[in-house]
C-alpha positions in Angstrom: 4.9 18.0 9.6 2.4 16.0 11.6 4.6 12.9 12.1 8.0 11.6 11.1 9.4 8.0 10.3 12.8 6.9 9.3 14.5 3.9 7.7 18.2 3.5 8.1 18.8 5.9 5.2 15.7 7.9 4.4 12.9 9.9 6.1 9.2 10.2 5.5 7.0 13.1 6.8 3.2 12.8 7.3 1.9 16.3 6.5 -1.2 17.9 8.1 -3.1 17.5 4.8 -2.6 13.6 5.0 0.1 13.6 2.2 3.5 11.9 2.6 6.8 13.2 1.4 10.1 11.3 1.6 13.7 11.8 1.0 17.0 10.2 1.4 18.4 7.0 -0.1 15.9 5.8 -2.8 16.3 2.1 -2.2 15.7 2.6 1.5 12.3 4.6 0.9 13.6 8.0 -0.2 12.1 7.5 -3.6 8.3 7.4 -3.7 7.8 7.7 -7.4 6.1 4.2 -7.6 3.5 5.1 -5.0 3.4 8.9 -5.1 -0.3 9.2 -6.1 -1.4 6.9 -3.2 0.7 8.9 -0.8 -0.8 12.2 -2.0 -3.7 12.2 0.5 -5.6 10.2 3.1 -2.6 8.9 5.1 -3.1 8.6 8.8 0.1 7.1 10.0 3.6 6.1 8.7 6.0 3.6 10.2 9.3 2.1 9.1 11.8 -0.7 9.5 15.4 -0.4 8.6 14.7 -0.4 4.9 11.1 0.2 4.0 8.1 2.4 5.0 4.3 1.6 5.4 1.6 4.1 5.4 -1.8 3.4 6.8 -4.6 5.3 4.9 -8.0 6.3 6.3 -9.8 3.8 4.2 -7.8 0.9 5.8 -5.6 0.3 2.8 -1.8 0.1 3.2 0.9 1.6 1.0 4.5 0.3 1.1 7.7 1.5 -0.6 11.4 1.1 -0.1 13.6 -2.0 -0.3 11.1 -4.7 -1.7 12.5 -7.8 0.2 12.3 -5.8 3.5 8.7 -5.0 3.2 8.7 -2.3 0.5 6.7 -4.6 -1.8 3.4 -5.7 -0.3 1.8 -6.6 -3.6 1.5 -10.3 -2.4 -0.8 -9.4 0.5 -2.7 -6.3 -0.7 -5.9 -8.3 -1.1 -5.8 -9.0 2.7 -6.1 -5.3 3.6 -9.8 -4.5 3.9 -10.9 -1.1 2.5 -13.4 0.4 4.8 -16.0 3.1 3.7 -16.8 5.6 6.4 -20.0 7.7 6.2 -20.9 10.4 8.5 -24.4 10.3 9.9 
């Protein structure tokens, strides 16, 4: 694993290939089923509070999961995250 983060009852590992895997209590972020596709690649960083995780992707987008009322549901603010396209020259 490249990096680890933890809520009070779950862990998430950022793998070398940019994917995230999580395990532990589902309501505290151990269940990634709803966001698994978005966590399969391109993640650069993962952070957590007591009940939810947030992943920052390389394009500037953010993926959240875990207890919705503690930040696991970012649907109300997703439009405020800018997706950036990076091109090599």
